[in-house]
C-alpha positions in Angstrom: -82.4 -182.2 229.2 -83.2 -179.2 226.9 -79.9 -179.6 224.8 -80.3 -183.3 224.4 -84.0 -182.8 223.5 -82.6 -179.8 220.9 -80.2 -182.9 219.3 -82.9 -185.1 219.2 -84.9 -182.5 217.4 -82.3 -181.9 214.9 -81.8 -185.4 214.3 -85.3 -185.7 213.5 -85.7 -183.0 211.3 -82.3 -184.1 209.1 -84.4 -187.7 208.8 -87.8 -186.3 207.9 -85.8 -184.4 205.2 -83.9 -187.5 203.9 -87.3 -189.3 204.1 -88.8 -186.7 202.1 -86.3 -187.3 199.4 -86.6 -191.0 199.8 -90.5 -190.6 199.2 -89.5 -188.8 195.9 -87.0 -191.4 194.9 -90.2 -194.1 195.1 -91.8 -192.2 192.4 -88.8 -191.2 190.5 -88.0 -195.2 190.4 -91.2 -195.9 189.3 -90.8 -193.7 186.4 -87.2 -194.8 185.6 -88.5 -198.7 185.6 -91.5 -197.7 183.2 -89.5 -195.5 180.7 -86.7 -198.2 180.7 -89.3 -201.1 180.2 -91.1 -199.1 177.5 -87.7 -198.1 175.9 -86.8 -201.8 175.7 -90.0 -203.5 174.3 -91.1 -200.8 172.1 -87.9 -199.7 170.6 -85.7 -203.1 171.4 -83.1 -200.7 172.9 -81.8 -200.7 176.5 -79.2 -199.5 178.9 -77.6 -201.1 181.8 -77.0 -197.3 183.2 -80.8 -196.7 183.8 -81.0 -200.5 185.2 -78.5 -199.9 187.4 -79.8 -196.4 188.6 -82.8 -198.1 189.4 -80.9 -200.6 191.7 -79.0 -197.4 193.6 -82.4 -195.6 194.0 -83.7 -198.6 195.7 -80.7 -199.2 197.9 -81.0 -195.4 198.6 -84.5 -196.1 199.7 -83.7 -199.0 202.0 -80.7 -197.7 203.6 -81.8 -194.1 204.2 -85.5 -194.8 204.6 -84.9 -197.4 207.5 -83.9 -194.3 209.9 -87.1 -192.3 208.7 -89.4 -195.6 209.1 -87.8 -195.7 212.8 -88.5 -192.0 213.5 -92.1 -192.4 212.4 -92.5 -195.8 214.6 -93.7 -197.6 211.4 -90.8 -200.3 211.7 -91.6 -203.9 212.5 -92.0 -204.7 216.0 -93.1 -208.1 217.9 -95.8 -206.5 219.8 -96.9 -209.7 221.5 -94.9 -209.1 224.6 -94.8 -205.3 223.9 -98.4 -204.7 224.2 -98.9 -206.1 227.3 -96.7 -203.7 229.2 -97.4 -200.4 231.1 -96.5 -197.1 229.0 -93.6 -196.8 231.1 -92.6 -200.5 230.6 -92.8 -199.5 226.7 -90.4 -196.6 227.2 -88.4 -198.7 228.9 -88.0 -201.6 226.4 -87.8 -199.2 223.6 -84.9 -197.5 225.3 -82.9 -201.0 226.1 -83.6 -202.4 223.1 -82.2 -199.4 221.0 -79.2 -198.7 223.3 -78.0 -202.3 223.6 -79.4 -203.8 220.0 -79.9 -201.1 217.4 -77.2 -198.8 218.1 -74.4 -200.9 218.4 -75.6 -203.2 215.5 -75.7 -200.1 213.1 -72.6 -198.9 214.4 -70.4 -202.3 213.9 -72.1 -202.5 210.5 -71.1 -198.8 209.4 -67.7 -199.9 210.9 -67.4 -203.1 208.8 -69.0 -201.3 205.6 -66.6 -198.6 205.6 -63.4 -200.5 204.0 -65.8 -201.9 201.5 -66.8 -198.3 200.6 -62.8 -197.2 200.6 -61.5 -200.1 198.5 -64.3 -199.2 195.8 -63.7 -195.4 196.1 -59.4 -195.8 196.1 -59.7 -197.7 192.8 -62.4 -195.6 191.2 -64.9 -198.7 191.0 -67.1 -198.9 188.2 -69.9 -201.4 186.6 -68.3 -204.0 184.8 -71.4 -203.9 182.6 -71.2 -201.7 179.4 -72.6 -198.6 180.0 -73.1 -199.1 183.8 -72.6 -196.5 186.5 -69.5 -195.7 189.0 -70.0 -197.8 191.8 -68.3 -196.1 194.9 -71.1 -193.6 195.5 -73.8 -196.6 196.3 -71.2 -198.2 198.5 -71.0 -195.2 200.6 -74.8 -195.6 201.1 -74.0 -198.6 203.2 -72.2 -197.0 206.2 -74.0 -193.6 205.9 -77.5 -195.5 206.3 -76.3 -197.3 209.2 -75.1 -194.1 210.8 -78.3 -192.4 210.4 -80.0 -195.2 211.4 -77.9 -195.4 214.8 -78.3 -191.5 214.9 -82.2 -192.0 214.9 -81.6 -194.6 217.5 -80.0 -191.9 219.7 -82.7 -189.4 219.1 -85.4 -192.2 220.3 -83.4 -193.0 223.4 -83.5 -189.1 224.2 -86.9 -189.2 223.7 -87.7 -192.2 225.8 -85.6 -190.6 228.7 -87.2 -187.2 228.6 -90.5 -189.1 228.8 -89.3 -191.3 231.5 -88.4 -188.1 233.4 -91.8 -186.6 232.9 -90.2 -183.9 230.6 -92.4 -184.8 227.5 -95.0 -187.3 226.5 -94.8 -189.4 223.2 -97.2 -189.2 220.5 -97.8 -192.9 219.9 -98.5 -192.5 216.3 -95.3 -190.7 215.2 -93.3 -191.0 218.0 -92.9 -187.3 218.4 -92.5 -185.6 222.1 -94.9 -183.3 223.3 -94.5 -180.5 226.0 
């Protein structure tokens, strides 16, 4: 179980770092948005590149922030039934839902979005807007984000199995296993 928990910790650490970058992107997106609006209204000038940069930052926040949000147990959950379960029941429900719904869905979406990225990459797709950005890097974010969410799902399953076997307990606030 120790090697699996080490893998879980490595996935958690990676998503924690990505989450930190996403938190910085929130601030950066706000600054770019404010600057773009100021320049547009104060100087009657604008750039499609800056507008697209805002969209790109938002896409990165959503796609990579989902794994970070899942790791911190801050995702949306319908808790009407969940709260009536015992702690072991909650662990089982989390594990089954992650194994049979989250991970397969994420892997399927990553698989289906890969050709979308590859087609854009192979032609060197750029924005049709004047001054726009290249498109293929942001299209890579789609499969990569789903893979990161699936990896976080693997980490959560490992933690649930360890908790069910008594190796760790789960800190309910941040989903961190404690020895």
